[in-house]
N, C-alpha and C positions, 0 to 999 in steps of 0.2 A: 399641752395639746400636741406633743411630739409623738405619742404612741400611734402606731398604725396597725390595722387589723392584719391578720395573716393572709398571705397570698396563696392561691388566687382568691379574689373577692370581687363582689359586684354590688353596685347600688343603682336603683332606678329612681331618679330624682326629677321632680317637676319644679320649674322656676316660675313663681307666681308674683303678681304685683298689681297695684292700681296703675293706670296709664301714667307714663312719664316719671316713674319712680327709679328708672335706670335698670330695669330687668334685662333687656337685651344687651346693654353695655356690660352688665355683670357677666352674662353668659359669654360674650365675646372675650372678655379678659380671662375667664376660666379656661377657655380653649387656648388662648395665647400663653398664659403662664404655665399651663400643663405641657406645652409643646405641640399641641394638636394642630395649631395653625402657625404659620411663620410670620405673618404680618397682621397687625390689628385692623379690623374693620371699624367703621364709624356709622352709627345709626343716622345721624344728620346728613351724612354724605351718601347714604344709601349703599354702604359697602359692608354692612354687618353680615356675618356668615349665615345666621339663621333667618335673616330677612332677605329671601332670594326672589320672591315674586316682584315683578316690575312695579306693581302698585305699592308694595311695602317699601321699596327703595325710594319711590317718588314721595310718599307721604311721611316716611320716617316713623311708621308705626307697624307693629306686628299684626297680621291679619289671620294667619294660620299658625297652629301649633307646629313647631319645627323640632325634629329629633336630631340629636348629635351625640357625641361621646368624647370622653377623654380618659386618660390614665393618670393616676396620681399615687405615688408610693405603693405600687402594687395593687391598687384598687381600680377596677374598670367601672366607669360611671356612665350609664345611659342618661342623657339629659333631654327633657322636653321643655323647650322655651315656649311659653304660652302667651297669647295676646293679653294686653292689659286693659284695652278699651272695652267698656261694658257691651258694646254692640257685637262683640265677638266672644261673649261669655260661653257660647255653646262649645267652642274649642277648648276652653278651660274645663268645662264639665266633663268632656270625653277623656281628657288627659288625667284628671283626678282619679279616675277609676283604676288606672294601671300603675299608679305610683306607690312605692313603698316608703318614700320620704319626700319632704318638700322644703324648699327655701322660699320664704315669703319676704320679698324685698319691700322695704318702706323708705320713704324719703325723710331725711333728717330735718327737712324744712317743713313739709306738709304733714308729716306724721301719719296717723291712721286715717285712711280715706274710705269712701263708700265701698269700692271694690275690694279693698283690703278686708273689710268686715265680712263681706259676702263669701270670699274665698276661705277666710279663717273658719267660719261656721261650717262650711262644707268639709274642710280638713278635719275638724273636730268630729263631725258626724261619722266620717269614715275612719276615724282613729289613726290618721296618718301622722307619724312623728314629724315635727316641723322645727326648722331653724329660722329665727327671725334675724334678718340682715338689714341693719340701718345704714342705708347708702347716702351718698351726697353730704357726708360730714364736712366736706371742704367748701360747701356753698354758703353764701351769706344768709344768715337766719337759721343756720343749723343749730339745733339745741337737743343734745342727747337726753338730758334729764326730762325735758318736756315730752319728747317722743316716748320715753320709757313710761312716763305717767299715763300717756295716751294708751299705750299698749296694755298696761295694767287695768285701765278703766274700761276700754272698749273690747279688748281681746281676752287676756287672761292674767290673773295675778301670779300665775306659775311661770311666766316668762322671766328668765333669770340671766342677767349678763354674765358672760364668762370672760369678758374683757372690760377694761376701763379706757375710754377714749382719751387721747392726749391732745388737748386743745380742741378748737372748733373753728369752722369757717376757714379764713386764710391761715390760721395757726394750726390747723389739724395736721397731726404728724403720726397717724397710726393709732394703735391701741395696745395697752399692756395686757399680757396674758395673766389672768388672775390665778392660774394654776402654777405659775412660776414663782417659787419662794424668793427668788432674787429680786423680784419687783418689790422694793421697800418704800415706795412713795406712800405718804400717809393716806392719800385717796385710794390707792390700790389695796392697802391693808384693810381699810374700812369696807371696800367693795368685796374683798375676799371673804371677810367675816359674814357679810350678807349672803354670799354665794354658799358658804358652808352651812349657814343657818337654813337656807332654802332646802338643801339636801336633807338636813337633819329633821326638818319638819314633816318629811314624808313617811317616817316610821318611828315607832317607839324605841326600837333598838338603836337606830342612828341618833335619836335625840338623847338617849342615855349616854351614848359614846361621846356626843358633843359636850354634855355637861361634865363628864369625867375628864376629857382630854382638852377641850377647847379647840382653838384653831391652830393646827400645826404650823411650825415655822421652818420646816425643811421639806424638800421635794419628796422624800420618802414618805413622810406623813401625809402630804397632800395627794399622793398617787392613789391611795385607797379611796379617798373622797371623790377623786375624779372618776375612778372606776364605778363607784356608786352612781355618780351623776350621769355617766354614759349609759348605764343600764336604765335609769329613770327616763332619760331623753329618748331612748330607743323604744320605749313603750308609752310615750306621750304623757308621762307623769310630770315632766318639767320640759321647758322649751328654751334652749340656748339662745342668747341674744349676742350678736356680733356687730361691729361697727367698721365702716370703710368708706372709701371714695373710689368707686369702680373706675371712673373715667381716668384716674391717675394710677390705677393698679394697686392702690393702697388697700390692704385687707383681703386681697383675693387669695393669696396662698393660705392664709389662716382660715378662710372660708372653705377651701378645698380640704384642709385637714379636718375641719369640723364636719364636713359631709361624710368623710371616711370614719370619723370617730363616733358621731352622734346619731347618724341615720342607719337604720337596720339593713342587713343583707336580705335579699328575697329568699323565701323558702322554696320548697318544691323538690320533688323527686323525679330526676330525669328518666328513671326506669319505669315510672308509673304510666298508666294510660294517659293519652294526650288530653289536656284541658286548658283552654285559653279563650281570649276574647278579642274581637276586632274593634279597635278604638278609633281608627282613622282610615279613610279611603283617599287615595291620591292617584293621579294619572301621570305617568312618566312618558316622555316623548319616545323613548326607546322600548321600555318594558311594558308600556300600557298600564292597565289597571293594577294597582298594588294595594293590598290590604295590610295595614299595620296591626300586628298581633302581639299581645303580651301573653306569654305562655306561663301557666301556673304549675302544671304538671307535665311530665312526659318529654318526648323529643320528636321534632319534626325534621324531615330531611327532604331534599329535592326528590321529586317524583313519588312522594308518599301520598296515599289517599288520606283524606281527612273528612270527618263527619261534621256537618254544620247542624248542631243540635237544635238551634232556633228554627231553621227552615226545614229540618228533617230531610236534608239532601247531602249527597256525597260529592266531593270535588277532589281534584288532584293538584298537588303542589308542583309547580313547574320550576320555580326558583325561590330561594330565600336570600334576601339581600339586606345588608347593613347599610342604612342611609345616614349620611352625614351632610346636612344641608342639601346642596344640589348634587352631591356625589353619592354613588352607591356602588357596592361591590357584592358579588355573589359569594356568600359564605357557606352555602350548602346545608347548613344545619341550624336549628333553633332549639335550645334546651330550656328546661324549666327555670323560671326566674329571669329570662332574657326577653328582649324586644327586638323585632325585626319586621321588615316588609316582606310579605308573602305574595308571590305572583301565582296566577292560575285560579284564584278564588273569584270567579266571575259573578257568582250569585250572592256572595257575602255582602252584608250591609253593616253599617256602624252599629255596634251593640250586639251583634250575633255572637253566640257562644259556640266554640269549637270543641269537639270531643265530648267528654263526660260532664263538663261544667264544674267539676270539683275544685273548690278553692277560689272560684271567681267571685269577687266582691260585688256588692250592690252598686247601683248608680247613685250619684249625688245630683239631684235635679236642681240646677241653678238658673238655666236660661229659659225664659218664658217670653216668646214673641208677643209684643203688645200692640203691634201695628200691622195693618194689611194694606197692600198697594196693588194697583193694576199696572201691568206691563204694557208699554206701547212700542211699536216698531214702525219705522217710516215706510218701508217697502212691504206691500202685502205679500209678495212672494217669499219674504224672509220668515214668515211665521213658522213653517216646519223646522227651520234651523234654530229659531229662537226657542221653541219648545224643547228640541233635542239638547240644546246647550244648557237650558235651565234644569232639565232632568239630570244632566251630568253634574251640575253644581249642587242640586238637591241631594244627589247620591253622596256627595262629599259633606253636605250639611243638611241633614234630614229636617231640621227645624224650619227650613224655608217653606216646607209644606206646599209644594206647587199644586195649584188647582187650575185645570183647563176646563173652561165652560164651553163645550163644543157648540151648543146651539147659539150662544151669544158671541162666540168666537172671542172670548175674553180669557186672559191669563192673569192669575192673582198669586201673590206671594205673601208669606208672613215674615216680618222682619223685626229686628230688635230696635233699630233707630236709623237716623238719617245718614250717619257715617257708613253703615253697612250698605245702604243703597248706592252711595257714591262709589264704594269699592266694587259692588256688583256690576255697576255700569262700566267701570274700567276693566274688570275681568272679562266681561262679554266682548268688549272692544279689542283688548290685547290678545286674548286667547282664542276667540272665535270669529273675530272680524265683524262683529255685529254692533250696529248703532241702536241702542235701546234707551228709552226714557221711562220714567215712572210717574204715575199719577200722584195726587196729593195723598199722603198717608192718612189712614183713618184708624181710630182706636178699635181694638178687638174687645167687644163686650161678651158677656156670657149670660146664660139664664140658669135659674134653679127653680125647683118646685115651690109653690106657695104653701103647700100642705101635703097631707098624705091622701091616697086614693087608689083607684084601680084603672087599668086600661084593658080593654077587651076587644077581641076581633073573632068573628066567625067567617072565615073565608071559605065559602062553600059554593059560590057561584062566580062566574059562569063555569060549568063543568068542562073538563074533569079537574077537580081540585077539592081539597079538604084539609083545612088547618084551623083549629080552634085554640086560642091562647088567652089566658087571663094573667095579667101582671099586677102584683102589689107594688106600689110606688110610694116612696117617702123621702123627704129631704134629709141630708146629712150636714154636719158642721162644715164651715168654710174650709176648703182645702182638702176635704176627705176624698174627692174624686168619685169614681163610679165603683159600686160594689154590686156584683150580680150573683144570684144564687137560684137554683131550681129545686122546687119541692113537689115534683110530680113523679108518679110511678112509671117505670119503664114499660109496663103493659098498656098504660094510657097513651104514652108518647115515647116512641122508641129512642134509645140513646143517640142515634145518629141525627134524629130530628132535633133533640134537645141541644146537641152540639151546634147545629145550624142556627138555632135561635140565639145561643150564647155568642156566636160570632157576629150576628147581625144587630144585637142590642147596641153596642158602642157606635156602630154606623148610624143607627136610627136616631141617636142622641146628638149627632153632629149639627142638626138644625132643629131648633125648638120653634115655638109659636112665632117668634120674631126674627128667626133666621140665624140665631147664634147657638153655639154649642151649649148643651144642657149638662151641668156639672153638679157635683156634691149630692148624689142621689143614690139610693139603694133600690134596685129592681129585683123583685123575686117572682119567678114564674111559679104561680100557685095552681094553675090548671092548664092542661094541654091535652089535645085529642088529635089522633090521626085516624084515617080510614084505611082499612085493609086493602081496598081496591082503588079508591079514588085519589089517595094522597101521593103526591110526588115530592121528593126532597126540596125542590125549588119552590114549593108552595110556602115554605117557611121564610124564604127570602122575600116573598111578597107580603106575607102576613105580619111578620115581626114589626116593621116600621108602622104598619097600620095600627097595631095594638098599642105600641108605645105612644104614637101621636094621639090616639084616642084618650089615653091617660093624661097626657099633657094638656089636652083641650078641656077635659073634665075638671082637672085640679087647678090649672092655671100656672103660669110661671112669672117670676119677677126678674128684673134686669140687674145684672152685676157689672160693676165697672172696675178696671184695674187701678191700683193705688201704688204710689211711690212713698217710701220713707226718705226724708231729706235731712240734710244738715247744711245750713246756710250761714256763712260767716260774712259779715258786712260792716263797713265803717258805721259808727254810731249815728252819724249825721243822716244816713239813709234809712235808719231803723224804722221810723214811723211810716215812710212810704212803702217799704218792703212788707211790713205787717199788714198794711192796708191791701196791698196786692194779694197777699196770702189769703186774706178774708174773702176777697173777690173770687179767688180761685177755689173756694170751698175747702181750704186747708184747715186742718186742726193742728195746733202747735202749742208747745210749752212756753213758759215765760222765758224771755231772752236771757242768756248768760253773758254778762259783761266781762270783758278782759281788756284792760287798757282803753284805747279809743275805738275798740271794735266790739261786736256782739255776735253771739252764735245762737241760732234758732233751730230747734229740732222739731220735727212734726211729720204729718202725712198729708199728701195732696193727690187728687185724682190726676191720672195721666192726661185725660182729655183737656183739662183746663191749663195744664202746665207745659204743653208741648213746645211752645216757643219762648218760655220764660227765661231760659238761660241766656238767650240772645238779648232780650230786653234788659235783663239784670246787668249784663256786661256793659251795655250801652249807657244805662242810667248811672252806673258807678264808675265808668271809665276803666273797667277791668279790675277794680279793687275788691270785688266781692268774689266769694268762692261758693259754688253750689254743687253738692254731691248728692246723688239720688240712687236708690236701688229698689227693685220691685218688692212690694210688701203685700201681695195677695189681692184678692177681689173682695169687694163688699157691696152691699145692696145700694142701688142708686136712690137718691131722694126722689119724691113723687114728681118733681118738675123736670127731671132729666129723662129724656127718652131717646132711644136709638133703635132703629129697625133696619134689617138687612134684607134685600130681595132674595127670595128663596131660589135655590138652584134646583131645577127639575120640578116635577109635579108634586104638589102637596098630598101626602097620604090621606088627609082628611077628605079630599075629593076622590072618594074611593073608586068610582067607575073609571075616571080618567087615569087615576094612578095605576090601577090593575092593568089597564090596557097598555100603558107606557112601559111598565116593568115586564109584562109578558112579552111584548115586542122586543124589548132589549135582551131578554134572556134567550128568546128563540133565535135572535140574529147573532148572538155571541158564540 
């Protein structure tokens, strides 16, 4: 692993992990060993370079994805250190989109955990080459063989160690490089053979060569196999596994070499038209609003105009800054393959595509808010400031999905979990000087159609108005989302009116018969009419929700609830009680897997019944149980489970009252 790519070279690397696997400590040591920082920070003491928010320093956890950089052997590495806690999965989701390579950190004690699997599947969906770094090899209970077995079982059999750990726990003393022929320990020779066999199995020509030559015993012979392995790793055909103890700096230099060797350089033509994506919004005390941009093609400079393709708007770049934790400097230029914070893009939102959009990858949807809460503030005069503050935070995290119910004077947010609420409360206090509390979280249910049918509206009174719409509506498989199509002639319904209907259908489905969003449905506009004299474009703003709601009412909807997939490890003595609890929570689960005096149970459980179970489990087992969960989709509620949410605004089924309210709103806006 001594070979380095030619200079100049760049890598865009995300550091990912389950919470407490040592991800931020690993990033800190990467910066220190590379010479980027002069003194090591500490997560527990709140001095880590990438945990710079007050709340991160206090809690010792990462809340926001942080960008930094380092140089190693002629390679410039942009690093995004992402949060490990599931409540901040949206930060991970946004970072994944702009990475060319990833380091997935696992604990040598806990092995593969729930968040590890979620991130791994997203990395595979996007085809991002990944290094697996097994950290905490110095901790009591560290077991490299068990973790590797976990990796092969839960992640991929293509994960291939390029090192052999020396000792474990208190005897851990680094790892042998399997590409070094001088390493002649019997264990290293056996592991090297497995490594070469893994490479050989990827193609017939390599397998033939292996049968003819066997495992080379000199560096020169190993070099060509390492070159083949590097090529395979860079296209996600094999995944290098390394071992270390980041808190002691063991394995960090080898990890940096692996990043340079096994992760790909970004592509992109700096002379091509600009193409990039905004993946993070942040506010700087001096610079104000900054949009973090990954550029895939072209070059941006200070004072350049740039097209926001998503919004269809033009803006002007005022400054381009390289951000390193809390520090930033004006670099004046951003070229294809690089990442920087761009000032001046006041309209840009997270996910907006800049320029042509060429080469911008798809998103990996990971984060799904499962809870909704009402916001409360002590002083009535504070409510404009609270709304403004939460609008700003929702700008930085769109999944908060801020909802202000003006008539009820209520403010609602969507959140991932209780830790996020705690962090939001601290952010509002420290950043905005606001004392805010939250109501009891309630589960977000959804609705879907009971069958197929039609929705119809003839909005022709009171004059002047004319909009006739007929929708064919049918259910889709779970997770399919909304699919909309129009099958009407332009002479019957002008294209601009059809476009207005298409825009309003998703809005109309935000509240079904029971107040929840309607999902997994295909809507087809099969009939539409306008009137030459009486139709106004806004007539379709009024009519579309009425037609959709008519269809929902005719067909009927059924309730869906969010589900979690879980893995629960518990001492055998508590097994019976735990399984009884799971039955009471309406969980479905497989037969327990015994291992020693403990047992592991895999299954699915509704969010609604398991909200407080982690606390109960910890108390019951005195902290000896481990429960990991991740979102696993929505499924139909059983007949005895019911949840209804008060409707916001007037129900379109009450046509007279609804028409009056919408017309008044449109005329006053």
